[in-house]
N, C-alpha and C positions, 0 to 999 in steps of 0.2 A: 624664267621662274614659274610662269603659268603651267608650262608643260611639266616642269618638275614636280609642282604641287599636285597635279593630276595623277601622275604615276607614283608618288609617294602615298596619295590616298588608296590607290588600288592596292599597294603594298601593305597598308595598314589593314585592309580587309583580309588579306591573305593570313597576316599574323593573327588576327582574331579568330580565324577559322581553326587555329590549332591551339586552343587554351591549355590542353593537356600536355604540350611540349614546352618545357622550361625556357623562358625568355633568352637565357643565355645560350642555349642549344640552338634556338632559332637563329640568333646572331651568327653562331659558328657556321651553320648551314649557308646562311646568306653570304658570308664571307668566302667560303669554299667557291661558290658560284661566281661571285665577283672577282676573286682572284683569278680563276680560269679565264673569265672573259676580258679582264684587264690585260692579261699577259698576252692572249691572243690578239687584242685590239692593238697593243703597243708593238708586237712583232710585225703585223701588217703594216702599220703606220711607220715602221722603221725608227722608232723612238727609243732611246735608252730607258730601261726600267728605273734606274736608281736616282736620276734627278742630280741636282747640284746642292740645294739647300737641305741636307739630310736632317738636320736637327729640327728644322721647322716642319718638315714633312712627317717626322716621327711624332711631334707634338699634335699635329693635326689628326694623325691616325689614332692616337691614343684618347684624345679628347673626344673624337667621333665615336670610338668604341664605346667609352663610359655614357655618352649621351644615348646611343642607340640601345643598350642594354636596359637602361632605365625606362627609355620610351616604350620598347616592347613590352616590358613587365606591365607598364601602366595601361597599354591598349589591351592587354589580356584581362585586366582586373575591372576596368570601369567603361561606361559607354563610349563609343568611337569619338563622337563629337565633342565630348567632355575632355578626353585625353588630347585631342587635337587642340582644344582651346587653351588648355593649361600650358602646352608646348609653345604656344605663341607668345609666351614670355621671352622666348629666344632672341627676337630682334631687339628687345629692350636691353638685354645683357650684351647682345652684340653691338649695340650702339654705344653703351657705356665703355665696354673694353676697347672699342674702335677708337675712342678718343685718345687713348694712350698708345693703343698698339699700332695703328696706321695714321694717326694725327688726322683723323677725320672730324670736321666741324659739325657740330649739331646745334640749330638755332633753339632759343629758349621756347618758342612756340610748339616745337616738335615735341619737347618734354611734356607739354599740355596734352597733345594728341596722344602720347604714350600713356599718360594717366586715364585718358578716356578709356583706352583699350583695357588697361589693367583693372579699372573699376567694373568693365564687362566680365572680366575673368573672375573676379571677386563675387559677383552676382551668380555666376555659373556655379561656383563652389558653394556658395551660401544656400542656393535653393535645389541642390541635387545631393540628396542624402547619400547616394552611392559613392561620393567622393569623400574618403576620410582624409585626416591630416597626413597620414603616412604617404597616401597616394599624391597629395598636394606637394610635399616635400620631394617626392620622387620626380614629379613634374618639374619643379624649381631646380633640382640638380641636373636633370636632362637639359633644361634650357640654357643653364649656365656653361656646361661643356659644349653645347651646340654654338653658343656664342664665341666661345675660344676657338672652335673649329672654323667657324665662319671667317674670323679675323686671319687665321692661318692662312686660308685660301686666298683672301684679299692681299695679303702680303706676298703670297707666292705668284701673284697675277702676271708678273713680267718674266720670271725666271724658270717657271715650270710649265711643261704641257699639262693640259687638264686631265688627261689619263693617267699620267705619273701620280698626280695628286690623289686620284681615285684609288690607284694600285696600292698605295701606302695604307689606305684604310683596312683592307683585308690582310695586308702584310703584317700590320701590328696586331689587328683583332684576333687572328687565328691563334697565336700562342696564348693569349689571355683567355679566351673562351675555351680553348682545346684543353688546357689544364682543368678547368673546372668540370667540364663534361666527363672527363676521364673518371672522376668520382662520382658523378650525378647523371649518368647516361640514361635516357628514356628512349626506347626503341620506337621509331615512328611506324605507323600501321597504314597499309593500304594507299588512300589518296594523300596521306600526310606528306609522302615523298614529293608528289607533284607540287603541292601547295608550298613546300619548303623550297623547292626549286624555283618556283615563280617569285617568292619573296627576294631571291637573289637576283633574278632577271629584272624585275620591276624596279629594284632599288639601283641597279646598275644604270638603267636608262635615266631614271630621276636624278641620280648623282651627277651624271654628265651634264644634264642641262642646268643643275644647280650650281655646279662648279663654273661653267660658262658664264652664268649670270653674275656670280660674285666676282670673276674676273674682269667683267665688262663694265660694272657699274658701282657705284657707291653702296656700301653695305646697308646703311639705314634706309635705302630707298627700295632695293630689291628684296631685302629680307621681309619688309613689310607685307610684300606681296604674298607671303606664305599665308597670311591670316585668311586669304580667300579658300584655303583648304577647309574651313569651317562648312562652307556650302557643300562640298564633296562629302564631307564626313556625315553631315546631316542626312543627305540623300542616301548614301551607301549604309549607314547605320540603320535607317528605316527599312530599307529594300532587303538587306541581308540579315539584319538582326532584330528587326521590329523594335527599335529603340525610339522611346517617346520621353518628352520632357514636360516639366512644369512651364507654363506660359512665360514666367519671369526668367526662366533659364534661356528661353529663346531670346528675350529681350536682351539679357547679358551677352549672348553671341552677337546679336545685331549691334550692340554698343561697341563691342570689340571691333567688328568690321567698320563701323563708322569712323572710329579713331584712325584706323588704318587709311581709309579713303581720304580723310582729311590730311594725313600725312603725305600720302602720294600726290595729292593735289597741289599741297604747298611746295614739294619738291620740284613738281613740274613747272609751277609758276615761278619759282625762284630760279630754275634754270634758264627759263625764257628771258627773265629780267637780266641776269648775268650776260647771255649772249647779246642782248640788245645794247647793254653799257659797253661790252667789248667791242661790238661793232661800231658803236658811236665814237669810241676813242680812235679806232682805226680810220675812221672817216675824216676826224679832226687832225 
């Protein structure tokens, strides 16, 4: 997940470098690159393209497409770190949906940690005038659809190859975005083509590591690690776009990270306790 977060952050920079290209069109180009790479990697690995649980794979592709379109639009309109922070509601949605979708248990104390992180996001919104209500709602919708996609990946953890799950994203996304850009095409110029290509490559790498992480560990644990993308976003936003914030906004971001660290610490402690109890039972 740490590797996935880093490459996703680089992808965010690439998306923000082409604000004149509609977000849906950026997602289209990203999906073309991803489709080609996915098919090639599946052929080399000698894995069937289509998988077995097609309904769930299609749901993962559709929810991922809606999440990405909203998120790319958000990146283009507001500071990089602010967009990244708003999207960090996705682990909260993933956890809530996961209770019903994959029967994953969440302890009461974890909800308190999520509240701390959510309070941080509220501070970021409240002290950054560049974030309007429409962008906040856009971030909420992106987080919701991301939460659905995360749970689909978790549900598919034993039945599908990671590359098959990734393949279904562009397979579903291309028809959705293709129809839109047919009527709203904006011709990329010069370096735009290279940037759009890199959006696809960086996302493909990030998606692979993210998919493996969700297949290997509980959603509420690994999804929280994505909060560390705030650090990358702050650095890249300052270096590439000279983005600066009110000190209280920085505090809100720090509060968000604090809630995540507490959650990770709790999960680690709980895991060690469970293992010790299990080992004790075996000894007896």
